[in-house]
C-alpha positions in Angstrom: 14.7 -22.6 1.4 15.0 -20.0 4.1 12.4 -20.0 6.9 11.4 -17.2 9.3 9.8 -17.3 12.8 10.1 -15.2 15.9 9.7 -16.8 19.3 7.3 -14.0 20.4 4.7 -15.5 18.0 4.1 -18.1 20.7 3.1 -15.5 23.3 -0.4 -15.0 22.0 -2.3 -17.5 24.1 -6.1 -17.1 23.7 -8.3 -18.4 26.5 -11.6 -18.9 24.6 -13.6 -18.5 21.4 -17.3 -18.8 20.6 -18.3 -22.0 18.7 -22.0 -22.8 18.0 -23.2 -20.7 20.9 -20.8 -22.0 23.4 -17.5 -20.7 24.8 -15.0 -23.3 23.6 -11.5 -24.1 24.4 -9.1 -22.4 21.9 -7.7 -24.4 19.0 -5.1 -21.8 17.9 -2.6 -23.0 20.5 1.1 -22.0 20.7 2.0 -25.7 20.4 1.1 -25.5 16.7 4.4 -23.7 16.1 6.3 -26.4 17.9 5.0 -29.1 15.5 5.9 -27.0 12.5 9.4 -26.1 13.8 10.0 -29.7 14.4 9.1 -30.5 10.7 11.5 -27.8 9.5 14.3 -29.3 11.6 13.6 -32.7 10.2 14.1 -31.2 6.7 17.3 -29.5 7.8 15.9 -26.0 7.3 17.4 -23.5 9.6 14.9 -21.0 11.1 15.9 -17.3 11.1 14.5 -14.6 13.4 13.1 -11.8 11.3 14.3 -8.2 12.0 12.0 -5.5 13.4 10.5 -3.8 10.3 8.3 -1.5 12.3 4.8 -0.6 11.0 5.8 0.6 7.5 5.1 -2.7 5.7 1.9 -3.3 7.7 0.6 0.2 6.6 0.6 -0.9 3.0 -2.3 -3.2 3.9 -3.8 -2.0 7.2 -5.1 1.4 8.4 -3.1 3.2 11.0 -6.1 3.5 13.4 -6.7 -0.2 13.3 -3.0 -1.0 14.1 -3.2 1.5 16.9 -6.3 -0.3 18.3 -4.5 -3.7 18.2 -1.4 -2.2 19.9 -3.3 -0.5 22.8 -6.5 -2.5 23.2 -5.5 -4.7 26.1 -4.0 -1.8 28.1 -7.2 0.2 27.7 -9.3 -2.8 28.5 -7.9 -2.9 32.0 -9.8 0.3 32.8 -13.2 -1.2 31.9 -15.2 -2.1 35.0 -15.7 -5.8 35.4 -13.8 -6.5 32.2 -13.0 -10.1 31.3 -9.5 -11.5 30.9 -9.4 -10.7 27.2 -10.6 -8.0 24.9 -13.8 -9.3 23.2 -16.6 -7.4 21.6 -20.2 -7.2 22.8 -21.4 -4.9 20.0 -21.1 -5.3 16.2 -21.9 -2.2 14.1 -23.5 -3.1 10.8 -21.1 -3.3 7.9 -22.1 -4.4 4.4 -19.6 -7.2 3.6 -20.2 -7.0 -0.1 -17.0 -7.8 -1.9 -15.2 -4.7 -2.9 -16.0 -2.8 0.3 -12.7 -3.2 2.1 -12.4 -0.1 4.4 -14.8 1.8 6.6 -12.6 4.7 7.8 -11.6 5.4 11.4 -13.8 4.4 14.3 -15.6 7.6 15.4 -16.2 6.8 19.1 -13.1 6.5 21.2 -14.7 4.2 23.9 -12.7 1.0 24.0 -16.0 -1.0 24.0 -17.0 0.7 20.8 -13.6 0.3 19.2 -13.5 -3.3 20.1 -16.9 -3.9 18.4 -15.7 -1.9 15.3 -12.3 -3.6 14.8 -12.9 -7.2 16.1 -15.3 -8.9 13.7 -16.2 -12.0 15.7 -15.6 -13.9 18.9 -12.6 -15.8 17.6 -10.1 -13.0 17.9 -9.6 -12.3 21.6 -6.8 -9.8 22.4 -4.7 -10.7 25.3 -1.6 -9.1 26.9 0.8 -10.4 24.3 -1.5 -10.6 21.2 -0.1 -7.5 19.6 3.5 -8.6 20.0 2.7 -12.0 18.5 0.8 -10.4 15.6 3.6 -7.9 14.9 6.4 -10.5 14.8 4.2 -12.9 12.7 3.8 -10.1 10.1 7.6 -9.4 10.3 8.2 -13.1 9.5 6.1 -12.7 6.3 8.0 -9.5 5.4 11.4 -11.2 6.0 10.3 -14.2 3.8 9.3 -11.8 1.0 12.6 -10.0 1.3 14.4 -13.3 0.9 12.6 -13.8 -2.4 13.3 -10.2 -3.4 16.9 -11.0 -2.7 17.0 -13.9 -5.1 15.7 -17.0 -3.2 13.4 -19.2 -5.3 11.2 -20.0 -2.3 10.9 -19.0 1.3 8.7 -19.9 4.2 7.1 -17.7 6.9 5.9 -19.7 9.9 3.2 -17.2 10.8 1.1 -17.5 13.9 -1.3 -15.9 14.4 -2.6 -16.6 10.9 -3.8 -13.8 8.7 -6.0 -14.5 5.8 -9.3 -13.5 7.4 -8.0 -10.1 8.5 -9.2 -7.2 6.4 -7.6 -3.8 6.1 -9.4 -2.7 9.3 -10.9 -5.7 11.0 -9.8 -8.9 12.7 -11.7 -12.2 12.5 -11.3 -15.9 12.5 -8.1 -16.2 14.6 -6.5 -13.5 12.3 -5.4 -10.0 13.2 -2.9 -8.9 10.5 -3.0 -10.3 7.0 0.4 -11.8 6.6 -0.2 -13.1 3.1 -1.4 -9.7 1.8 1.6 -8.0 3.5 4.0 -10.4 1.8 2.2 -9.8 -1.6 2.5 -6.0 -1.2 6.2 -6.4 -0.4 6.7 -8.5 -3.5 5.0 -5.8 -5.6 7.9 -3.5 -4.9 9.7 -5.5 -7.6 7.4 -7.9 -9.3 4.7 -6.5 -11.7 2.1 -9.2 -11.1 1.7 -11.3 -7.9 -0.7 -14.2 -7.4 -1.9 -15.2 -3.9 -3.0 -18.8 -3.9 -4.9 -19.8 -0.7 -5.4 -23.5 0.1 -6.6 -23.1 3.7 -10.0 -24.9 4.3 -11.5 -21.4 5.0 -12.0 -18.9 2.3 -9.4 -16.1 2.4 -12.0 -13.4 2.7 -9.6 -10.8 4.1 -7.1 -11.2 1.3 -9.9 -11.2 -1.3 -11.3 -7.9 0.1 -7.9 -6.2 0.2 -7.1 -6.9 -3.5 -10.6 -7.2 -4.9 -10.4 -4.1 -7.0 -6.9 -4.5 -8.3 -5.5 -6.0 -11.5 -1.9 -6.4 -10.3 -2.6 -9.0 -7.6 -4.7 -12.1 -8.4 -6.3 -13.8 -5.5 -7.3 -17.5 -5.7 -8.8 -19.5 -2.9 -9.6 -23.3 -2.6 -11.8 -23.8 0.4 -14.8 -25.5 1.9 -18.2 -24.3 0.6 -19.0 -21.1 2.5 -22.7 -21.8 2.3 -22.2 -24.1 5.3 -18.8 -23.1 6.6 -16.9 -20.1 8.0 -16.6 -17.3 6.8 -20.1 -17.9 5.2 -20.6 -14.5 3.5 -17.9 -14.5 0.8 -16.0 -17.2 -1.1 -18.5 -18.0 -3.8 -17.5 -18.8 -7.3 -19.3 -15.8 -8.8 -17.0 -13.4 -7.0 -14.6 -12.4 -9.7 -13.4 -8.9 -8.8 -14.6 -5.4 -9.2 -13.5 -2.4 -11.3 -9.9 -2.9 -12.4 -9.9 -6.2 -10.6 -12.6 -8.0 -12.6 -11.2 -11.4 -13.5 -8.4 -11.3 -10.9 -10.3 -13.2 -8.2 -11.1 -16.9 -8.4 -12.9 -19.0 -5.7 -13.1 -22.7 -5.9 -15.4 -24.1 -3.2 -15.3 -27.7 -2.2 -18.2 -29.6 -0.7 -17.8 -30.9 2.8 -16.3 -34.4 2.9 -14.2 -33.9 -0.2 -10.7 -35.2 -0.1 -7.5 -35.5 -2.1 -9.0 -36.1 -5.5 -11.3 -33.1 -5.4 -8.4 -31.0 -3.9 -6.2 -32.0 -6.8 -8.9 -31.2 -9.3 -9.3 -27.7 -7.8 -5.5 -27.2 -8.1 -5.8 -28.1 -11.8 -8.2 -25.2 -12.2 -6.1 -22.7 -10.2 -2.8 -23.5 -11.9 -3.7 -22.4 -15.4 -5.5 -19.3 -14.0 -2.2 -18.3 -12.4 -0.3 -18.9 -15.6 -2.8 -17.0 -17.7 -2.5 -14.1 -15.3 1.2 -14.2 -16.1 2.2 -13.9 -12.4 5.8 -13.0 -11.8 5.7 -14.2 -8.2 3.5 -16.2 -5.9 2.3 -16.1 -2.3 1.1 -19.4 -1.1 -1.3 -19.1 1.9 -0.7 -22.6 3.2 -3.4 -23.9 5.6 -3.5 -27.4 6.9 -7.0 -27.3 8.3 -8.4 -29.2 5.3 -6.7 -32.2 6.9 -9.1 -35.1 7.7 -8.2 -34.9 11.4 -8.6 -31.2 11.9 -10.8 -30.5 14.9 -12.8 -27.7 13.2 -12.5 -28.9 9.6 -15.0 -30.4 7.2 -12.7 -31.6 4.4 -10.9 -35.0 4.2 -7.5 -34.2 2.8 -4.6 -36.5 3.7 -1.0 -35.7 4.5 -0.2 -36.7 0.9 -2.6 -34.2 -0.4 -0.2 -31.4 0.6 2.6 -33.0 -1.3 0.6 -32.3 -4.4 0.4 -28.6 -3.4 4.2 -28.5 -3.2 4.5 -30.2 -6.6 2.1 -27.7 -8.2 4.0 -24.7 -6.7 7.3 -26.0 -7.9 5.9 -26.4 -11.4 5.1 -22.7 -11.6 8.8 -22.0 -11.6 8.3 -18.5 -10.2 9.6 -16.9 -7.0 7.3 -18.1 -4.1 6.7 -17.0 -0.6 4.9 -19.6 1.5 2.9 -18.1 4.4 1.6 -20.4 7.0 -2.1 -20.1 7.7 -4.4 -22.5 9.7 -4.2 -26.1 10.7 -5.2 -27.2 14.2 -4.6 -31.0 14.3 -1.3 -30.6 16.1 -0.4 -34.2 15.8 -0.7 -34.0 12.0 0.4 -30.6 10.8 4.1 -31.4 11.0 3.5 -34.4 8.6 1.5 -32.1 6.3 4.4 -29.6 6.2 6.9 -32.5 5.6 4.8 -33.6 2.6 4.5 -30.1 1.2 8.3 -29.7 1.4 8.9 -33.0 -0.2 6.7 -32.0 -3.2 8.3 -28.5 -3.4 11.9 -29.8 -3.7 
């Protein structure tokens, strides 16, 4: 297995996020990558630095104006009187989040305050001085991993930080700025006719779902905590099956809070035949570890061993696979989770 990570992905160092009405200490810490890099080393997997792919692969998923905002937001923020240390919104224009509505067009006002409210969807995506560079290199890691599979590798791993599956085509939210899993899937589509994206993060992959919701060539599947009581709340229900050409190409499997390995395994047994029936030629696994029982913002009770089962299931598909790292904030445990996954995937 080839693995990709750029040291600049650690530069994004958020200072705060809003949790239950309080400004809280961040959980998406740079140290997350250290734990995962250590696990890769223990498995004797060399980590490669991805090349600079520029914006071209990102534009397959994200709007140019949105990318421009992310690239320039912090610099422009410095001109705002009494601005805080990070770019954060204080206005949220109404947007109907009905599945299938994935893009809103460019932001009409040019004020950085207005653009911040338009493109940052919540208070969990602060933009600091190095956020863009970290996001860009994180996405490039995903592209490099996809290219490895396009070049003949059976499986590759992108250690992506910041994560991506909450990012829509033109909106950041939930610690996510660029949708690395969607970018990898689009890259795979240059060769493979049908691509499945299986998301096992504790949070619904709402951004990925929105990006592909009307398409029949990319199937999105998400196993996650029930959104009726857990972020992202407004999508991720089991009656969301796609729209237009994409009807039947979206599958959500919500788990009730407190569920653990047995229910996680049962959900995988629902997802696996769906992927086979879709006749996927390649797979993107959005691998989140925030379903772990010790995760500080989690509500599921999955053990380290639960992620071995994910590796075993992916191996059984016997199709080219790009693994894209998503969430997981129990820094003392995520290395073991990755170890177990890799053991199952061998």
